[in-house]
C-alpha angles and dihedrals in degrees: 000000000000089000088069087071091050094248136017095222100075091046091053091048091052090050092050092048091048091051092048092049091049091050092049090049092053092047091048091050091050092049091049092049091048092052091048092051092048092047092225117114143136091276096049 
């Protein structure tokens, strides 16, 4: 199945990168929400 893409390594790398980006996005959203709730942020 992975041979259809030529090699399994690039596919795995893309999956890992996608997971990392998603995790960073979730963490960033939580930090933003936390700052908004506290009322203290860079613009305050």
